[in-house]
C-alpha positions in Angstrom: 37.9 -70.8 21.6 38.0 -73.7 24.6 41.2 -72.1 26.1 40.1 -68.4 26.4 37.0 -69.5 27.9 38.7 -71.5 30.4 41.1 -68.4 30.9 38.2 -66.4 31.6 37.0 -68.3 34.1 40.0 -69.0 35.8 40.4 -64.9 35.8 37.0 -64.1 37.1 37.4 -67.1 39.8 40.5 -65.8 41.1 40.2 -61.9 40.4 36.2 -61.8 41.4 35.1 -64.4 44.4 38.8 -63.9 46.0 38.7 -60.0 45.4 35.3 -58.9 45.0 34.9 -55.7 42.9 35.6 -52.8 44.8 32.7 -50.2 45.5 34.6 -47.1 43.6 34.2 -49.8 40.6 30.7 -50.5 41.5 29.6 -47.1 41.7 31.4 -45.8 38.2 29.6 -48.4 36.7 26.4 -47.6 38.2 26.7 -43.9 37.1 27.9 -45.2 33.7 24.8 -46.8 33.5 22.1 -44.3 34.6 23.8 -42.2 32.2 23.2 -44.0 29.3 19.9 -44.4 30.4 19.7 -40.4 30.1 21.7 -39.8 27.2 21.5 -42.7 24.6 17.7 -42.5 23.6 17.4 -39.4 22.6 20.9 -39.2 20.8 20.0 -42.9 18.9 16.2 -41.9 18.4 15.0 -38.5 18.5 12.3 -39.2 17.7 10.9 -41.1 20.0 10.8 -38.1 22.2 9.5 -35.5 19.2 5.8 -35.8 19.0 6.5 -38.1 16.0 3.6 -40.5 15.4 2.6 -43.4 16.7 1.1 -46.7 15.5 2.2 -50.5 15.5 5.0 -51.0 14.1 6.7 -48.2 16.0 8.3 -50.5 18.1 9.9 -52.9 15.5 11.6 -49.9 14.4 12.7 -48.6 17.6 12.3 -51.7 19.6 16.2 -51.8 19.6 17.0 -48.5 21.2 14.1 -49.1 24.3 15.3 -52.7 24.8 18.7 -51.2 25.4 17.4 -48.6 27.7 15.4 -50.8 29.6 18.2 -53.7 30.0 21.1 -50.7 31.2 18.5 -49.8 33.5 18.1 -53.8 34.8 21.9 -53.6 35.3 21.7 -50.0 37.1 19.3 -51.8 39.2 21.6 -54.9 39.6 24.8 -53.1 40.5 23.0 -50.5 42.8 21.5 -53.8 44.7 25.5 -55.0 44.3 26.8 -51.3 46.6 23.6 -51.6 48.9 24.7 -55.1 50.0 27.9 -53.8 50.6 27.7 -50.9 51.7 24.4 -51.6 54.3 24.9 -53.7 57.2 21.1 -52.8 58.6 18.1 -51.5 56.9 18.0 -48.2 58.4 20.6 -47.5 56.2 18.7 -48.0 53.2 16.3 -46.0 54.3 18.5 -43.0 54.6 19.7 -43.8 51.1 16.1 -43.9 49.7 15.3 -40.1 52.0 18.6 -38.8 50.5 18.2 -39.6 46.8 14.6 -38.4 47.1 15.8 -35.2 48.2 18.5 -35.3 45.6 15.8 -35.7 43.2 13.3 -33.0 44.4 15.3 -30.0 45.1 16.5 -29.3 41.1 12.7 -30.4 40.3 11.4 -28.1 42.2 13.7 -25.4 41.3 12.9 -26.6 37.5 9.2 -25.7 38.4 7.7 -29.4 38.1 4.7 -30.0 39.3 4.6 -34.0 38.9 7.3 -36.9 38.8 9.3 -36.1 35.1 12.5 -37.6 33.4 13.4 -35.3 30.8 16.1 -37.9 28.8 18.2 -36.0 26.6 17.2 -34.8 23.2 19.1 -32.3 21.1 17.7 -29.3 20.9 14.9 -29.4 23.5 14.5 -26.6 25.6 13.7 -27.9 28.9 13.5 -25.0 31.1 13.9 -22.0 28.8 17.6 -21.1 30.1 21.1 -21.6 28.4 21.4 -24.7 26.4 24.1 -25.5 28.8 22.1 -25.3 31.8 19.4 -27.2 30.0 21.2 -30.0 29.8 22.4 -29.5 33.2 19.3 -29.6 34.6 18.0 -32.4 33.0 21.2 -34.4 33.4 20.6 -34.0 37.5 16.9 -34.5 37.4 17.0 -37.5 35.4 19.8 -39.2 37.4 18.7 -38.9 40.6 15.2 -40.0 39.4 16.4 -43.2 37.6 18.4 -43.6 40.8 15.2 -43.6 43.2 13.4 -45.8 40.3 16.3 -48.3 40.7 16.2 -48.5 44.3 12.5 -49.1 44.4 13.0 -52.1 42.0 15.7 -53.6 44.5 13.7 -53.2 47.8 11.8 -56.3 48.1 14.8 -58.3 46.7 16.5 -56.8 50.0 13.5 -58.0 52.2 13.2 -61.0 50.5 16.6 -61.9 51.0 16.5 -61.7 54.3 14.1 -64.5 54.8 14.1 -66.5 51.2 17.8 -66.6 50.4 18.5 -66.0 46.3 20.6 -68.0 44.6 21.2 -65.4 42.2 20.1 -62.0 43.6 21.9 -59.8 41.2 20.4 -61.9 38.1 16.9 -61.3 39.7 17.6 -57.6 40.1 18.3 -57.1 36.7 15.7 -59.4 35.7 13.1 -56.6 37.1 14.2 -53.7 36.5 14.4 -54.7 32.3 10.5 -56.1 33.6 9.1 -53.1 35.0 11.0 -50.3 33.4 7.9 -50.1 30.2 5.7 -49.7 33.4 7.4 -47.3 35.6 8.1 -45.4 32.2 4.0 -45.1 31.4 3.3 -44.0 34.3 6.1 -40.9 34.8 5.0 -40.6 31.1 1.2 -40.7 30.9 1.0 -37.9 33.8 0.0 -34.4 32.3 1.2 -31.5 34.0 -1.8 -30.4 35.9 -1.8 -27.1 37.7 -2.0 -27.6 41.6 -2.9 -25.5 44.6 0.3 -26.8 46.4 2.9 -27.2 43.3 5.3 -28.7 46.1 2.6 -31.5 47.4 1.8 -31.9 44.0 5.7 -33.2 42.9 6.2 -34.8 46.0 3.1 -37.3 46.0 3.6 -37.9 42.4 7.0 -39.1 42.8 6.0 -41.4 45.7 2.9 -42.9 44.0 5.4 -43.8 40.8 7.9 -45.5 43.8 5.6 -47.8 45.1 4.1 -48.6 41.7 7.9 -49.3 41.7 8.5 -51.6 44.7 4.6 -52.9 44.1 5.8 -54.1 40.9 9.4 -55.8 42.0 7.2 -57.4 44.9 4.4 -59.2 42.1 7.7 -59.9 40.0 9.4 -61.5 43.1 6.3 -63.9 44.1 7.3 -67.0 41.7 10.7 -66.8 43.4 9.5 -67.4 47.0 6.5 -70.3 45.6 9.9 -71.5 44.2 12.0 -71.8 47.0 9.0 -72.9 49.3 7.8 -75.9 46.9 11.4 -76.7 46.8 12.2 -76.3 50.9 15.1 -79.2 50.8 12.8 -82.2 50.4 10.6 -81.1 53.4 6.9 -80.8 52.5 5.9 -76.3 52.5 4.1 -75.4 55.8 0.1 -75.7 55.1 -0.2 -71.9 56.6 2.6 -70.8 54.0 1.1 -72.4 51.3 -2.5 -71.1 51.9 -1.1 -67.5 52.7 0.8 -67.7 49.3 -2.1 -69.0 47.5 -4.5 -66.4 48.8 -2.0 -64.0 47.6 -1.6 -65.1 43.9 -5.7 -65.0 43.7 -5.7 -61.6 44.9 -2.8 -60.7 42.4 -5.1 -62.7 39.5 -8.2 -60.5 40.7 -6.3 -57.5 41.7 -3.3 -56.7 38.8 -5.4 -56.8 34.9 -8.6 -54.9 36.0 -6.6 -52.2 38.4 -3.1 -51.2 35.5 -5.3 -51.8 32.7 -9.3 -51.9 32.8 -9.0 -51.8 29.0 -9.3 -55.3 29.0 -12.4 -55.9 30.1 -14.1 -52.4 29.3 -16.5 -52.0 25.8 -17.7 -48.8 24.5 -17.8 -45.2 25.8 -15.2 -44.3 28.5 -16.8 -40.8 29.5 -14.1 -40.5 32.3 -11.5 -40.4 29.8 -12.1 -41.4 26.2 -9.8 -42.8 23.8 -8.3 -40.5 21.2 -10.5 -41.8 18.4 -13.4 -40.5 20.6 -11.9 -37.0 21.2 -11.2 -36.2 18.1 -14.7 -35.4 17.8 -16.3 -35.5 21.0 -17.9 -32.0 20.7 -19.5 -32.5 17.5 -22.8 -33.6 18.3 -24.5 -37.3 16.8 -27.4 -39.2 17.3 -28.2 -42.0 19.6 -27.5 -44.9 17.4 -30.4 -46.3 18.3 -33.4 -48.1 17.0 -35.4 -44.9 17.0 -32.7 -42.2 15.6 -29.5 -43.6 14.2 -26.4 -42.0 14.3 -26.3 -39.5 11.5 -30.4 -38.0 13.4 -29.5 -35.9 15.8 -33.0 -35.4 17.9 -33.3 -31.9 20.0 -36.3 -29.8 21.3 -36.3 -27.7 18.0 -36.6 -30.8 15.5 -33.7 -33.2 14.0 -30.9 -32.2 12.7 -29.5 -34.4 9.7 -26.0 -34.6 9.1 -25.0 -34.1 5.6 -22.3 -36.9 4.2 -20.6 -33.9 1.9 -18.6 -31.0 3.5 -17.3 -28.5 1.0 -15.5 -25.9 2.8 -15.9 -24.8 6.6 -16.5 -22.1 9.0 -14.9 -18.7 8.7 -12.8 -19.9 11.3 -11.7 -23.0 9.6 -9.9 -19.9 7.1 -7.6 -19.4 10.5 -4.2 -21.1 10.7 -5.3 -23.1 13.4 -2.8 -25.8 14.2 -5.2 -28.2 16.4 -6.8 -31.6 14.9 -9.9 -30.3 13.1 -12.9 -32.2 13.0 -16.1 -30.8 11.7 -19.7 -32.1 10.3 -22.7 -30.0 8.6 -26.1 -30.4 9.5 -29.5 -29.8 7.6 -32.3 -29.3 9.7 -34.9 -32.0 8.8 -38.0 -30.2 6.7 -36.1 -27.0 5.9 -33.2 -25.4 3.9 -31.2 -24.6 7.0 -27.7 -25.6 7.2 -25.3 -25.4 10.0 -21.6 -26.6 10.7 -19.7 -27.6 13.7 -15.8 -27.0 13.6 -13.9 -28.7 16.6 -9.8 -28.3 16.9 -8.4 -30.7 19.4 -4.9 -29.6 21.2 -3.4 -31.9 23.5 -0.2 -28.8 24.4 -1.6 -25.7 26.3 0.9 -23.5 25.1 -0.6 -24.4 21.2 -4.2 -23.9 22.4 -3.4 -20.5 23.9 -1.8 -19.2 20.8 -4.3 -20.5 18.7 -6.9 -18.7 20.3 -5.2 -15.6 19.8 -4.9 -16.5 16.0 -8.7 -17.0 15.9 -10.0 -14.0 17.7 -7.4 -12.0 15.4 -8.7 -13.9 12.0 -12.4 -14.1 13.0 -11.8 -10.1 13.3 -10.7 -9.5 10.2 -14.1 -11.2 8.6 -16.8 -9.6 10.8 -17.5 -8.6 14.4 -16.6 -10.7 17.3 -17.7 -9.7 20.7 -18.4 -11.7 24.5 -21.4 -13.1 25.4 -22.7 -15.8 27.5 -25.5 -18.3 26.2 -28.6 -19.3 28.0 -29.3 -23.0 27.2 -31.8 -23.8 29.8 -34.8 -25.5 28.2 -32.1 -27.0 25.5 -30.4 -28.7 28.6 -33.2 -29.5 30.6 -34.0 -31.4 27.6 -30.6 -32.7 27.2 -31.3 -34.2 30.3 -28.7 -32.4 32.3 -29.4 -31.0 36.0 -31.5 -28.0 36.6 -28.7 -25.8 38.4 -26.5 -26.6 35.1 -29.6 -25.2 33.1 -29.8 -22.2 35.2 -25.8 -21.2 34.7 -25.2 -18.9 31.1 -22.2 -19.8 29.1 -19.4 -17.5 28.3 -18.5 -17.9 24.3 -17.7 -15.5 21.8 -19.9 -14.4 19.1 -19.5 -13.8 15.7 -21.3 -12.1 13.0 -20.8 -11.0 9.3 -23.7 -10.9 6.6 -24.4 -14.1 5.9 -22.9 -15.8 8.8 -23.7 -16.2 12.5 -22.1 -18.3 14.8 -20.3 -19.2 18.4 -17.1 -20.2 19.7 -17.0 -21.9 22.8 -13.3 -23.2 24.2 -12.8 -26.4 27.0 -10.0 -27.3 28.9 -9.4 -30.6 30.0 -12.9 -32.1 30.4 -11.4 -35.2 30.9 -10.5 -37.9 33.8 -11.8 -35.0 36.4 -9.9 -32.0 35.3 -6.4 -34.1 35.1 -6.2 -35.0 31.3 -4.2 -32.3 29.3 -7.0 -31.7 26.8 -8.2 -28.5 25.2 -10.8 -27.8 22.4 -11.7 -24.9 20.6 -15.5 -25.5 19.0 -17.4 -23.6 16.6 -21.2 -23.8 16.2 -22.4 -21.8 13.2 -24.8 -21.0 9.9 -23.5 -22.7 7.0 -24.1 -21.0 3.8 -27.9 -20.0 4.4 -29.6 -18.6 7.8 -33.2 -19.0 9.0 -35.3 -16.6 10.5 -34.0 -17.7 14.3 -30.8 -19.2 14.1 -29.9 -19.1 17.8 -32.1 -21.7 18.7 -30.7 -23.8 16.8 -27.4 -23.1 16.9 -28.1 -23.5 21.4 -29.8 -26.9 20.5 -26.5 -27.9 18.6 -24.0 -26.5 21.2 -26.7 -27.9 24.3 -25.6 -31.8 23.0 -22.5 -32.3 23.5 -21.9 -29.4 26.8 -19.3 -29.8 29.1 -20.5 -27.4 32.0 -17.2 -28.0 34.3 -15.0 -27.4 31.6 -16.2 -25.0 29.6 -14.1 -21.7 29.8 -13.9 -18.1 28.3 -12.7 -17.8 25.3 -10.6 -14.6 26.2 -9.3 -16.3 29.4 -6.0 -16.7 29.9 -4.9 -15.0 26.3 -1.9 -12.8 27.7 -1.1 -15.3 30.3 2.2 -17.0 29.8 2.3 -20.5 29.3 5.4 -22.3 31.5 6.9 -24.2 28.7 6.7 -28.1 29.4 9.4 -29.5 31.5 9.8 -33.0 29.5 10.0 -34.1 26.0 6.8 -34.6 24.3 7.7 -38.3 24.3 4.3 -39.9 22.8 6.3 -42.5 20.7 8.2 -43.2 23.8 5.3 -43.8 25.9 3.4 -45.7 23.0 5.9 -48.3 23.0 6.1 -48.3 27.0 2.1 -49.0 27.0 2.5 -51.6 24.2 4.7 -53.4 26.5 2.9 -53.4 29.5 -0.3 -54.8 28.1 1.7 -57.5 26.5 3.6 -58.0 30.0 -0.2 -58.0 31.8 -1.4 -60.6 29.6 2.2 -62.9 30.4 1.6 -61.9 34.0 -1.7 -62.9 34.7 -1.8 -66.5 33.7 1.4 -67.1 35.4 0.2 -65.8 38.3 -2.7 -68.2 38.2 0.1 -70.6 37.2 1.7 -69.9 40.8 -1.1 -70.3 42.8 -2.2 -74.0 41.2 1.1 -75.0 41.5 0.3 -74.1 45.9 -3.0 -75.8 45.6 -1.7 -79.0 43.8 1.4 -78.8 47.1 -1.1 -78.1 49.8 -3.8 -80.9 48.2 -0.8 -83.6 47.6 0.2 -83.1 51.3 -3.1 -82.7 52.8 -3.7 -86.5 50.8 -0.7 -87.9 52.1 -1.2 -87.2 55.9 -4.4 -87.9 56.2 -4.9 -90.6 53.5 -7.8 -90.2 52.0 -9.0 -91.5 48.8 -8.5 -89.3 45.9 -11.2 -89.7 43.8 -13.5 -89.2 46.3 -11.6 -86.6 47.7 -11.3 -84.1 44.3 -14.9 -85.0 43.8 -15.6 -83.7 47.9 -13.1 -80.8 47.1 -14.9 -79.3 43.4 -18.6 -80.2 45.3 -17.4 -77.6 48.1 -15.7 -75.3 45.9 -18.8 -75.2 43.1 -21.3 -74.7 46.1 -19.3 -71.7 47.5 -18.8 -70.1 44.0 -23.0 -70.5 43.3 -24.1 -68.9 46.7 -21.5 -66.0 46.0 -23.0 -65.9 42.5 -26.7 -66.0 43.2 -26.1 -63.8 46.5 -25.0 -61.1 44.1 -27.5 -61.7 41.5 -25.2 -63.0 38.9 -26.9 -64.3 35.7 -24.2 -64.3 33.2 -20.6 -65.2 34.0 -18.6 -66.0 31.5 -15.2 -65.2 33.7 -14.9 -65.2 37.2 -15.7 -61.2 38.0 -12.3 -59.3 37.3 -11.6 -56.4 39.9 -12.5 -53.2 37.9 -11.7 -49.7 39.4 -14.9 -47.9 39.0 -17.7 -50.9 38.4 -20.8 -50.9 40.4 -22.8 -53.5 38.3 -24.4 -54.6 41.7 -26.0 -50.9 42.8 -23.7 -51.2 45.7 -20.9 -49.4 46.8 -17.7 -49.6 45.3 -16.0 -50.9 48.7 -19.1 -53.6 48.4 -19.4 -54.4 45.3 -15.6 -55.1 45.0 -16.0 -57.6 48.6 -18.4 -59.5 46.7 -16.8 -60.0 43.6 -13.4 -61.0 45.0 -16.3 -63.6 47.1 -17.3 -65.3 43.6 -13.9 -64.7 42.0 -11.8 -66.6 44.7 -14.0 -69.7 44.6 -15.0 -70.0 41.3 -11.2 -69.2 40.4 -10.0 -72.1 42.8 -12.4 -74.9 41.3 -10.8 -73.7 37.6 -7.6 -74.1 39.6 -8.8 -77.8 41.2 -9.9 -78.6 37.3 -6.2 -77.8 36.3 -4.8 -80.1 38.7 -6.9 -82.8 39.2 -5.0 -85.1 36.5 -2.0 -84.8 37.8 -3.3 -85.9 41.4 -5.2 -88.8 40.0 -2.9 -90.1 37.0 0.9 -89.3 39.0 0.6 -92.9 40.1 0.7 -94.3 36.5 2.3 -91.7 34.8 4.8 -90.4 36.7 6.3 -86.7 36.0 9.9 -85.8 37.0 9.0 -82.2 38.1 5.6 -82.1 39.1 5.6 -78.8 40.8 7.2 -77.0 37.6 4.7 -79.0 35.4 1.7 -78.1 36.9 2.6 -74.7 37.0 2.9 -74.2 33.3 0.2 -76.6 32.9 -2.0 -73.6 35.1 -0.4 -70.8 33.1 -1.5 -72.4 29.7 -4.9 -73.4 31.0 -5.3 -69.8 32.0 -3.4 -67.7 29.3 -5.1 -70.5 26.6 -8.4 -71.0 28.5 -9.8 -68.5 30.9 -10.0 -65.2 29.4 -9.7 -65.9 25.7 -11.3 -69.7 25.0 -14.8 -68.4 27.8 -15.1 -64.7 26.4 -15.2 -65.7 22.9 -17.9 -67.8 23.6 -19.4 -65.7 25.2 -19.4 -63.1 22.4 -20.6 -65.4 20.0 -23.4 -66.3 22.1 -23.0 -69.8 21.6 -24.3 -70.8 24.7 -27.7 -69.1 26.4 -28.7 -70.7 29.3 -31.8 -69.8 31.6 -31.0 -66.9 33.8 -31.3 -68.8 36.7 -28.9 -71.6 35.6 -26.6 -69.9 34.0 -24.2 -69.4 36.7 -23.7 -73.3 36.9 -23.5 -73.8 33.4 -20.5 -71.4 33.2 -18.7 -72.4 36.6 -18.5 -76.0 35.6 -17.8 -75.7 32.0 -14.9 -73.3 33.5 -13.9 -76.2 35.9 -14.1 -79.4 32.9 -12.6 -77.0 30.3 -9.1 -76.8 32.7 -9.5 -80.5 33.5 -10.1 -81.6 29.2 -7.0 -79.3 29.3 -4.7 -80.2 32.0 -5.4 -83.9 31.1 -3.9 -83.2 27.1 -0.9 -81.1 28.6 -0.5 -84.2 31.3 0.0 -86.2 28.0 2.5 -84.2 26.5 4.5 -83.3 29.6 4.4 -87.7 30.0 5.2 -88.2 26.8 8.3 -86.0 26.7 9.7 -86.8 29.8 9.7 -90.7 29.0 11.2 -89.5 25.6 13.9 -88.2 27.5 15.0 -91.0 29.7 15.1 -93.5 26.7 18.6 -94.3 25.3 
């Protein structure tokens, strides 16, 4: 084995270092990699793109195929970096390459009728564009290969810029690592996009593609920060410049504040998200429920017509349930309080417009065979006002189908894209009708139930678009693939945020150490003085914003306005609190390293501080402090709460850092002993 290894090493040195690989060989390997990314996932595991089920253990079943695609994307990024560095001597050529790839992607995507960025991976038997199978495969390959090349170029763009000012020891390994780490985020950004119609399709596709590319560039830049921090702290034996240290420290803290809430607000939000609820809520979104408070539980729906009690048992359904509808159904039966009147509400939820349109036709034909069906409009004025809607909504009339037979009366309403400002790909057919009995005035009760969950902006006439053709989906239904991407991205954010905090703590340690050496201040007095200043700034910012409960520093949230001011001003005020409070916690994490380094010196103090800061954030700041808040183990007086929480964060960070320092010092001494 040793002889084989020496032979391979000698051959590599002779033929690769002295004679670099020919650009044609690199280009061939690059084309092979991006072709395999397009072909292998769908060929090896078509279930990832066939609308299969999603569940947590899916990552263990198909994780190998997904990892293979991510590694191939990382290899393609490294190979593209090799080509660009060999062939480009100026930044202008890189821009020209980006423009050429952008146009090469847009042209076939436009011809295919796509309105948003897509990567149509190869899936056996998938009809992408409604043409012949061979043409479909060729077009999907052209779109995917150029799209993957664009994403790889976006990944290496920050490396090309950073390498000009901070020479990297292993740039190709860095490019491959960035590609592997960014693949889940880029895949989630592409496959999460719904094909929503646009007034200007060509502009929609361009903007969608540019937004994904910007995400790739920004993600690669953020992941490159540790490389810059390492180069700055290494510094060739010279202390780093304080201005650079402070600038990088501020950038790291800003990213810790901004990245988690921007990429996944679910880290900090609980309860209903009415702008775009989760699938569990969507499955019964238009089915009325009680408010769930002390006066009315979930099983009691209060209206101006009286209370409607949800029955526990539901035997059978409405006439519409006899139709062969393929949507996800949810039904509830209600009994009007103090009467024998019973009513049923059934909802069918679709995520495919073509299926939704087809099922509307099926429902219409089926109901015609059971009774009379006609178009009508609903006047819900007094019911909507009682429910809290605006007067403009109450004065409108809403389209519906009216179904009547000898024993049943009901209304069918349809909703299209009611969430996320019309960008969600969700469609609903909802039936409100009598159930086995009919009261003297069933319309009043049915309108009262309809008004409980009406979405005025999303309601459509049920007969609208029945005869219109829905364009084919240009991308396979990659729900399992998207599910794995989101799981890995979620875990990546959980790991990235503590690591960025560790970088900021290492920079804070370097700046404080340099300042203490040049100014020759006493360590204990300097640490206590700096802690007092940061605590004062944190408290001033917290009290100015009116905060009375702050278990963790206030991270950025895109739509949060807890202070009752504009979104921008609210974000700036939260940032003031966050920077001072998190810097104070960082000071707690480096205090043991400043005070104990004379007595227990470490071989690599900067690396030790980075590890300590990462562990302190990952174990303490979010998990432990949030558990204390949820368990309500600490409830000081409102005026004292910011002081208690901020001081507690500092003390816990210092305590954890002392423990980590002791372990690192013991490990270092153990390694030196014979």
